[in-house]
Structures are given as C-alpha cells and as structure tokens.
C-alpha positions in Angstrom: -33.3 8.1 -9.8 -33.2 11.8 -10.9 -32.9 14.5 -8.2 -33.0 18.4 -8.1 -31.1 20.8 -6.1 -33.1 22.4 -3.6 -32.2 26.0 -2.3 -30.7 26.3 1.0 -30.0 30.1 2.2 -27.4 31.2 -0.3 -26.5 27.4 -1.3 -28.1 24.5 -2.9 -28.6 21.3 -1.2 -29.2 17.8 -2.6 -31.7 16.0 -0.5 -31.1 12.0 -0.3 -34.1 9.8 0.1 -34.4 7.5 3.3 -33.8 4.4 1.6 -30.6 5.5 0.1 -29.4 6.7 3.6 -30.4 3.4 5.1 -28.7 1.3 2.1 -25.3 3.3 2.6 -25.8 3.2 6.3 -25.3 7.1 6.8 -27.2 9.5 8.6 -26.7 13.3 9.4 -23.7 12.7 11.5 -21.6 10.8 8.9 -18.9 12.7 7.6 -18.8 12.7 3.8 -15.9 13.0 1.3 -17.1 14.6 -1.9 -14.8 14.2 -5.1 -15.1 15.0 -8.7 -14.5 12.6 -11.8 -14.7 14.6 -14.9 -18.1 15.9 -14.9 -19.8 13.7 -12.1 -20.1 14.2 -8.6 -19.0 11.3 -6.3 -20.4 11.4 -2.8 -18.7 8.9 -0.2 -19.2 8.0 3.6 -16.0 8.3 5.6 -15.7 5.2 7.3 -13.9 4.5 10.6 -10.6 2.9 10.2 -11.1 0.2 12.4 -14.0 -0.9 10.3 -12.2 -0.8 7.3 -9.5 -3.1 8.8 -12.3 -5.3 10.1 -13.8 -5.3 6.5 -10.4 -6.0 4.9 -9.6 -9.1 7.5 -12.9 -10.7 6.6 -12.5 -10.2 3.0 -9.5 -11.6 3.0 -10.5 -14.8 5.0 -13.6 -15.3 2.6 -10.8 -15.3 -0.3 -8.7 -17.5 1.6 -11.4 -20.1 2.2 -13.6 -19.6 -1.0 -11.5 -18.0 -3.3 -10.8 -21.0 -5.9 -14.6 -21.6 -5.9 -15.3 -17.9 -6.6 -12.8 -17.8 -9.6 -14.1 -21.0 -11.0 -17.6 -19.6 -10.7 -16.4 -16.3 -12.7 -15.1 -18.4 -15.5 
C-alpha cells in the first residue's frame, strides 16, 4: 500500500484506511507510539498492560500445551 501525506494545518497527516484500523483494533482514541528504525517510521498502538499480561499468559499456556508439536512442525 502506498500512501501520501495530507496537509493538516501547518502539519502533515497520514490517513490510515478503515481496514487497517480494524485489523489493528485501533480507533481515534487509541494512543499510538511512534518510533523510527533507520529511515522507517513505526507506528504501534499502545496496549493496556493488563491486556498484555493476559496475552502473555495465554501464549505461555499454548506453548506448554502445544510447544513440542509446534517445534516439530517448524522443523
């Protein structure tokens, strides 16, 4: 996907398509972290720490239960 910046007052804005917003589960109220890596711009939604902890616990449970099978599939 190639996008162009849009003039917004004295600044420039990047318009993100609805499909991408839905995929990332973000909206106008979601805080975003903006970083750079070399000449790349990285925009990451800031997630609730409780949500992050629930995700990590779920991931650990999946790895405990299916870790060996997943490793075999990867080989």
